[in-house]
N, C-alpha and C positions, 0 to 999 in steps of 0.2 A: 716147674720152678724147681726141682732137685728131688733127691730121694728123701729128704727129712721136711717134715712140716716146719712151720715158723715157730712153733712152740718148742720142737727138739732143739732147733738152732739157738733159740733163746736161752734154753737151759744149759745148752754147753757152753756158751759165752760166759753166762754167770759163774758155771763151775771153774772155768780157766781163771777168771778174775779172782775167784776166791783162793785158789792155790797160790797166785801171786802175791795176793795180801798176807797170807799165812807165812810164807817164806821170807817176806821182808820182816814180819813181826819176830820171826824166830833168829834172823840175824842180828837184829839188835840186842836181843836177849843174850845171845853169846858172847857178844861184844862186851856186854856188861859183866857178865860171869868171869872175864879175864882180870877184872880190875877189883873184884870184891870175893872176900873170903866167905861171906854170908852165904847161906843157901839160898837159893832163889824160889820164891813162890812158885806154884803151878800158874801156868798161863790160862786166863779163863776164855774159853771158847766165845768167839762173836756170835751175837743171835744171828738166827736166821732170817734172811729176807723174803717176805712173803709178798709176792705181788698182788695187784687188786684183783679181785675176783672178775671175771669176763663172762657174760651170759652165753651159754652153750659151749665153752672153752673145754678143750680136752687136756687133762693133766698131762705133763712132761713125764716119761719114764724116768725113774730113779738110776742115776749113774753108778757104776761098779766101785766099789771103795779103792782108793791107791794103794799100791804094794807099800810094806813098811820100808822105812829108810833104814840102811845096815848100819848097823854101831859102830862107831869109829873105834880104832885101837888107842889105848891110852887113857880110856874112860872117859872119851868125849859123849856130850850129850846127844841123845837119839830125838830126832823130829818126832813129836807126837802124831799119832794117826789123825789123819784128817779125813772126814767125811761129807761129802757134798749131797744134800737133800734137794731133790726136786721140789718147786714151789707147788703148793696145793691151793686148792679153791677154797676160800672161806665159806662156810655154811652161811646161807642167807638167813637173817632174822625171821621167826615166825611171825607172820601178820596176825594181829588179834582178829577174832571172829567178827564179821560184821554183825552189828547189832540188829535184830529183827523189830521191825516197825509194824506194831498191830495196829491196823486201822479201826477206828471207832466204827461201829455199825452205823449205817446211814439212817437218817431220822425216819421214822414210818411216813410213808405217803399220806398226805391229807385225805380225809375222807370227801366224799361226794358232797355232804352236807356243809362242810368246811369251806369247800371251794365255791360253793354257791353263796355262801354268806359272805366270803370276802368280796365276790363280784357285786353281790347287792350292796355291800358297804361302799366299794368305789363308785357305784353308781348313785348312790344316795349322796355322797360327798358332791358328786358332778352336778346333780340336780339342785343343790344350794346355790350353785354359780349363777342358775337361771333366774331365781327368785330373791336374790340378795338385797335385802332392804338398805342400800348403801345410803346413809345420810341422815339415819334415823337411830333410835335406841330402843330396840325391841326389850320388853320385859319379858324375861324368861322363867318358865315353870317346868321342872322336870316331872316324869312320873313318880320319882321319891317325894318330891315337894307335895305333890297331890296327895300321896299315901300318908304324909305327916300330918295332914289337916284332921282335926276332929271329923270323924264319919268316913275319913280316907277315900277309897275310891265309889263310896257310897254318895259321896258328894256330887249333887247335880252340876252340869258344866257352868251355867250362870252363877252358881255359887262360888266355884273356882275362880271365875273371873272377877267377882267382886273383891278379892285379894290383890288384884293388880292396881297400880297407881291410875288416878282419874276415873275410876269406873264407880258409879253411884248406884244405890239400890231403888228398886221400884217395884211396883205390883206386877203380877204375871199379867194382869190385863192391860198393863202399859208397857210390856216389853221385858220385864223383869230387871234389866239393868241400861245404864245410859253410859256411854264412853264420852268423855268430854262434854258432858252436858247435851250431847246429840240424842235425837230420838232416832232409834232404830240407825240406819246408815251403816251396819257393822257387816263386814265381808267374811265369810267362813271359806278355809281352804284346807284341804287334805292332802299332804304331800305336793303340796304347790298348786294344786288345781281347784279353781273357784266354784263352789256349789251356787247353783243359781237360787233366787229369793223364793220362800215359800209362803204360805198365806196363814199359817197357824199363829196362834196367839199365846198358847201354854205349852204344848207338848214340845219337846227339844229332842231333834232327830238323832243328836249325836250323844254317845254315852262316854263318861270318863275312862271306862275301862278300856277303850281302844287307844288312849294317848300315850305315846311314848315321850313327847315332849310338847309344850305349847308356847306360843309366843305372841305376845299383844303388841302389833306394831302400829305406831301413831306417829303424827309428825307430818313433815312434807315428804310424802311418799314418792319413790321413784316412778318411772313411766310404766313400768310393768303393772302397776296397781291401780286400777280404774273403779268407776261405777260407786261402790260403798266404800267411803274413804274415812269416815270417822275412826275406824279402826280396822285392822285385820287381825282375825283370829287365826293363826297360821297353826295348824294341828300335823305333827309327824306321827305317824303310827308305830307302833311298839316295833323296835329293831330286835328285841330279845325274846320275841313271842314265837319264834320259829324252831325251838329246839324240842320238839315232840314233848312238849308239858302243857299244863293247864291249871285252871284254878276253879274251884267251886265255893260259893259263900251264901249264907243266910243272915239276913240283918232286919232288924224290927224294933218296935217298941211303942212309945206313946202314938194316941191317936189310931189305934189299930193300923200302925203302919208295919209294912212288911215287904221286904224285896229280896228276891233270889237271883244270883247272877253266875253265870259259867262262862269259860273261855277254854280254847284250846288250840294251839298252833304247831306246826312242824315243818318238816321238808320232806318231799318225796321227789327224788330225782333233782331236776334243776328247778322244780316248783317249791316255792314256800307259800304257806297258808296260814290264816288266823281267822276263827270265827268266835262270835260273842254273842250272849244274849242276856237280857234283863227283864224281869216281871216287877213291877212297883204297884203298890196298892196302899191307900191311905184314906182316913177319913178328915184329913186336912189336906185336899187337893189343891185349892186356891187359898188365897188370903182370907181369913175371917173378917166379916164386915163388922164384928162387934170386938170388943177387949177381952171377952171370955176365953176360958182355956179351951173348949170345945165348940166347933163351928157346926151350925145346922145345915143339913142338906149339901153336903161338901166333900161327897166321896169320889175317888179317882182310881181308875185303872189303867195301867200304861205297860205295852210290851214294846221292847226294842231288839233289833238284832243287827249284826254287822258282820260282814264276809269281806276277806281280803285274800286275793290270789296273786302270786307274783310269779313269772316264769323268765329265767335268764335264757335268751335265744342264743347268744354267744357273748363274749367278754365286753362287746361293745353296745349290747341292744337287750332291752328288757319290755315284757309285756305285763302290765298290770291291770287287774279288775278289782273295784271296789263297789259294794253295794250295802246299803244300809235302808232300814225300814223302821218306820213307829207308829204305832196305833193307839191312840189315848181317847177315853172318855171321862168327862167332867160333869159332876153336878155343880150348878150355879149357887154359891152358897146364899143362904137367906138372911136378911135382917129383919129380925123381928119388931113389932110396935110401929110400923109404918102406918100412916093415915091414908085411907083411899082418897083417890083424886076424882074418881068418876063412880057411875052406878049403873053399869051395862046390866040389861035384862033385870033390872030393879036390885041388883046385888050391891050392897054397900058396906058389907061388914066382914070382908075378906081378911084372914088372918096371914099377914105377911111370911109369918114363919112355915106357912103350909105351900109356899110356892114351890113349882116343879119345873125350873128352868134346866135345860141340859145342853152340853156342846160334845161334838165327837170331832176328832181330828185325825188325818191320816197323811203321812210323808214318806216318800221313798225316793231314792236316787241311786243312780248306775253311773260308774266311770269306767271307761276303757282307755288307757294310756300307754302310749308306745314312746320309749326312752332310748336315745342314742347318745353316746359319748365317745369320742376317738379324737386324737390331734387337735386338742384345743376347741372343738367343736361340741358343744351341748344341746341337745334338742329334746323337746317332749311335745308330742301333739295326742290331744285327748279328745274323746267324744264323751259327752255327757247328757243325762236325762234326769227330770224331775217331775214328779206329780205330787200334788199338794192340795188338800182338800179340807174344809173347816164347814161344820153345820152346827148351827145354834137353832134349837128347837123351844119356842117360848111355852108358858102356860097359858093356855087360851083365856081362860077366865081372870085369873090372877093378873096378868100382864094388862088386860084391858082395864081392870079396876085401879092398878096403880099408874099405868103409863098411858093408858088411851088406845093402845094399840098392841097387837101379839103378832111381831113380825117373825117369820121363819126365813132366816137367812142361810144361804149357801153360796160358797166361794170354791172354785177348783182353777187350779193352775197347771198346766202340762208344758214343761220347757225342754227343748232339744238345743244342744249347740256343740260347737268345735272350739277348742283353745289351743294355739300353737305358740310356744316360746322357744327362743334360741339365744345361745350366747357363743360368741367366738373371739378366743383370745387372739387378737390381731398382731399385737406385739406384746413385750413384757409389761408396756406402761398402758396399752389400751386393750379393753374388752367390749366388744359392741353387743349390745342387746338388741332384740327385735321380737315381736309377735303380734298375734291377733287373736280376736275373740268374735265370733258370729253365733247368735242364738235367736231362736224363735219362741214365742210364747203364747199359747191358747189359753185364754182367760174367759172364764164365764161367771157372771155375778148374777144372783137372784134374790130379791127381796120381796117376799110374798106374805100376804096376811088375808086370811080368812075373815078377820074382824077387826074392824077399826071403827071408831065412833064418828058419827056424822054431826056436824056443827053448822049452826045457823050462819049464813054469810052475812048477815046484817049486825046481829048481836055478838056472834063469835062464841055462842054457848051452845051446848047440847040441845038439839031440838026438842027433845023431851027429858027434862031433868030426871023424872021418875023412872022412866023405862027407856034408857038411852038406846035408840036403835043402831046397829052396826052395818057396815059393807064391807067389801073386801077390795083388794087392789094386788097387781102383779107387775114388779117392775124388773126387768131382766136386761142384761146387756152381755153381748161376747165380742171379743176382739183378739185379733192374733197380732201381736206386736214383735218387732224386729230391734234388736241392739247390735250394732257393731263397733269394735273398737281395734285400733292398731297403734303401734308405738316403736320408737327407735329411740335408742339412748347410748351413750358412750361412757364406760367407767374408766377414767383417765387417772392413773396413779402418777402424780406429778413428781412426788418424792417419796420416799419410803415413809414419810409422815403425813402426807398430805394426798388425799383422793378426791378428785371432783368428778361428780356424776350428772351429766346433763341430757335432756331429752326432750322429744316432743310426743304427744299423745293426741289422736284423733278419736272422737266418739260421734255416734250418730245413733238416734233414736227415732223410730216410726212406730208410735203408739196411738194414743187418743189425740196426742199432738206430736209433731215433727219438729226435731231441733237437732243440732249439732255443735261441736266447738272443738278447736284446736288448743290444747293446754299444753303450755311449756312447763318445765320441771329442771329445778337446779339445786343441788346440794353439796356440800364439802364436809369431809371428815379430816379432822387433824389430830395427830398423836404427837404432840411434843416429846413425850418420854414414856417409858413404859407404865402403864396403870392409869393414865390420862387420856380421855378422848373426848374432843369438842366436835359437835356437829351443828350445823345450821344449814338451812334450806328454805326454798319457796316452792310451791305448787299451785297451779291453776286446776281446779276440780269442776267436774261436770256430772252431775249426780240426777238420773232419771228416776221418776217416782215409781213404786212398784205397780205394777198394771192393775193388779186387783183391787187395790188401794185407791187408785184414780179413776176408777169406773163412774162414768156419770150418772145421773139421776134425774128421773123424770117428775119435776115438783107438780105437774098438772094433775098426777094422779091422786094426790093428797090435798087436792083443793077442797075447802069447807070440810074439813075433817079434824080431828084432834091432832095431826101431825102436820098440819099447814104451818110453815116457818113464818116467823117474823119477817124475815128478810127473803124476797123472792129472787135471788140471784145465785147462781152456781156455775161460775166461769171454771173452765178446765185447770186441772193440775198441770203445772209448768216443771220443768227440770231445774233443779238448783245450780247456780253458777257461783263459784267462789274464789278467793285468794286466800292462801294459807301461809303464815310465816312462823317457822319454828327454829328455837336454837337452845341447845342443851350441853351438857358435860356430865360425864361421870368419872369418877374418881376412887382409886383404890388407896386408902389411906394407911392400912397395915394390913398384916396377914389375916385373911379372911372377911375383911371388911370393905364394902364397896358402897358408896353414895353417889347420888345424882341428883340433877335439878334440871328441869326442862320447862321452858315457857313457849307460849304460842299464841297467835292471833289470827282470826279468821273474820273475814268480811264478805258477806254472803249477799246474793241478789237472789229473790224468789226462794227464800229459806223455806225447807220442806218440813212439815211436822205432821204428827199423826195424833188422833185422839178418839176416844170411845164416847161418841154421841149417841146415848139411847141404851136401852136395856140390853141388847145383845151384845156380848162380849166379843166385839169385833172393831177393827181399827179403819178410820177413814182419814185420807190424805186432804191437806189444804196448804196454801203458802202463804207467807209473810213477804212483803215486798223488799224489805231489806232487814239484814239481821248481823250482830256482832257477837263473837265468841271468843273470849279470852281467858287465860289461865296459867296458873304455875303448879308445878309438880314435884314433890321432894320425895326421894326413895331411898331406902338404905337395906342393905343385907349384910348378914354376919354369918359366917360358918367356922366353928372350931371343933373338928372331930364329930362327934356325934351331937353337937349342939348347933342348931339353927336358928336364926331369928330374922324377922324383917319388919318394916314400918314404912307405909307409904301415907303421904298427906298431899291434898291437893285444894287449891283455891281456884275458883272458876265462876264465871257468870256468862250467860246467854241472854240477850235482848233482842227484841224485833219490833217491828212496827207495820200497820196496814195490812190486812188480810186481803189478798187479791185472787182468791180461789175458793170455791165451795163456801161462799159467805154465808149460805143458808144455816150452815151448821150453828152460827152464832145468834145470840139475841140482838136487836137494833142498837140498844144503849151501849152493850159490851163492843160491838164492831165500830161504833162511832168513836169511843174512847181510844181503841187501839189505832184507829187510823190517825189520831191527832198525836198518840204518845208512844215511846218506846217502853214496852212492857217485858216482863221477864216470861220465858217459855214456862210451860208447866213443868218441865223435868229439870229446870236449871236450879241445883243446889250449889251454895256457896262454899261450904266446907265438906269434904268427903274424905274418909280414911280408913286404913287396915292396918292392922299388926298381928303378929303371931310369931310363936317359938316352939320348938319341939326338942326334944333331948331322949337320946336312945341309950340304954345301958347295954352292957356287953353280953348279959345272959339274954337279950331280946326283949326288954320291956321298954316301951316308948310313951312319953307322956308329951300331949299337944295342946296347945291353946291357940285361938285366934278371936279377934276383935273386929267389928264394923262400928263405924261412928259417921254420924251426918247431921248437918245442921237443918235438914228438913227441906222437902219439896214445896213448890209455890201451890197456894190455895187463894180462895176468895174471888171476889169481883175481878177479872181480868188480871188474875194472878198477882195481886197486889200485895198479899200477905204470905206467911210461911206456916207449915205445921211445924210442932215442937222438936227440938235436937232429939236425938235417938242415939242407943248405943245396944250393942249385943254381943255378949261373950259366950264362947262355946268352948267345951273342954273335952279332952279324949284320953284315953289311955288303952294300950294293946300290949299282948304279951305274945311271943312265939314259943310254942312248945314242940319239940322236936321228939314227939311221941312214936312216929313210924320211919322217919328217915330225917338225917341231919339237912339235907338239902331241901326237903320238901315240908317245911313245918307246918303246923296247924296253928293258927292266929286266932286267938280271942280278944274281943274289943268292948269297951263300955264308953258310951259318949253321952254328954249332956249339951243340949241345945239351949241358948238363953239360960246361963248358968244361975244368973240372979234374977230370972223371971221378970225381965224388964217388959212394961206395958207401954208399947209406943205404936204410933200411928203411922203409916206409909202416905195413904191418902184418906181425906177425910169427906170425899164426895163433892167437893167444891172445886172450882178453877176450871181453865179451859181444858176441853175434852175429858173431863173426869165424871163418871157418873155415880160410882158406889164408893163407900169408904172401904179401907182395908188396912188391916193391923199386922204387925209382925208376929211370928210365932211366939207363943208362950212357952214356958219350961217343957223340955221334953227329954225323956231318958230313953236310950237305945243300946241294944245289944248286938253282936254279931260274932259270927265264927266263919273263918274261911279256910280252905285246905289246899295247898298246892298239890298238883298230881303230876 
């Protein structure tokens, strides 16, 4: 391209142009100086032109200065010296330093226990979809609600349930409580798995210490709930019990009552575990048959234990093992002053205060459950078993004197079964539910007597009034029964406000009688706006009798004895079939306040009932041909910070007519009256209610109160009258002392049961299926201390 670079050529051109410009300017100045006498100011040099910098450009070399112009003769002006400076590259501005971004340290990786807890919580939530009681309004009670009751976790499970709407109080011999005036017919579930029926009358296998939350589900139940349908007691085990902590407590007071309790739970690898145990002893084991403060011959010893193990196999699968055991002994309380009815062996002056009747009970269950949850499919399948025994031991002489028979009664039930439940989210609007249950039960019932009085078949009187002879008998039966149930249902979310649940259930029983039924279920839930929920439903129910309670009797064994019945008829016990309608609404009126109302109506065929017919504290089943059960329940809950309060009220009636099984249990006149009239069942109570409140101060002091009241159960001939109204107020106060650790306080408590020492009767010894009177507890004082570990 030439000897010079482009920069050199460009610099030369600029220099030539600059010289020409300066020469022109100087010529103009000279021309002005010829016409002016004033001295001319010095010319200002033109600024240097600086080209834009170029990246990687080489600066042009500076040109040599031009020689000075010679001075003209005669004083002419001399041109100023002109210098041409080569353009230089302007320095680049310094870039500010790049700010240093210091990254926050990553959060610590979750511990193995936290990962396992999160996986279990997700699986717990998935399990709820399996057993969602759509179309009902469950009454919820949390662990905190139970701890806020007077006596706290020392409260037995039946006493906790008495605080729910529609639950009425009864004696231990008659089942402790009734849901919507039904006798028994309650179902217990732990984490959704149904426990099979037991045969015990008093001891409860479940302890409140295991309860994380509890729901009483009533109404028109969806298809996944079968068999026992008056109410479902749905228990969720403690979810907060696996943080390697525990608790021990001692509690006791009046009637030589004492109980010790301990629990511990934690996480090891992928496995969570929880274990608890309780001992309870008291001289008021069963209800006192007299209104006195202390009962005679009424001691009880009870031991209970519970074990829970849960292992997460992978994020979608979990294996769970649950096991419970309860062993109890009871003295049957005595009622002094009773008049002897017979004179066996010439004994006619036996003091009823010296009777020595006793009863033992044993219950144990095991459950192994496998749960799977992934891609909208939730599944749980479980194996369960249960063994239950009850043994009543009579007072050989005393029972002959007062009852004419000394019966040794033994019952045993061994149940094994499989339960599978599944739900699948087909679309955003439809969730399908399906499942089945298969169980077998081996039942053994023995009623033996080494002594029973002989009667003359003509006169109907003892053959020898002064030295009444005795004989013995043995009546036993054994049966293996089968139950099968299957269901399918669709939960259809029609809109965001309306959900429809409809399905079919099929149940088959093969026991002392064989029967089956297809049962349609349908319910709707409507939420018109936030805080308001309407529900309505219809359910067809099929309820088999408990196998051991339906065992047949051999009436020929007691012919011409003191136990020969007036009615020689013992038709087999039948399953109950019913239609149930339920409608209700819950409403949040203001912050913390929720109220609800629920109404129900039941039409039953072969209505099941149980009763205690005889000295042994065991129940026997029978049927009414028809029955109606109806009522309305009102409930209110209020929570404001540390203050909680609730109130439940129910009005209900159950009537029935015509006994169609085990008629020998009734007298001839009573049986005839029931055949031609509707009568109230013995556990029908018109008015039942409960209320309570608790307040906790910031420093850890809690004051609590609860109340039970009712119009009284039925009594008299054919249940035509009632026992008087009753009420019972309980009070409790507790305080947490942080003596050792702020997170693990020591709690002291003081409770008063029956604060006003109200003397009230639960049963007066009359009525259908009632053998002895039972009174509510008199005032008692109890103290306790517990320590979190």
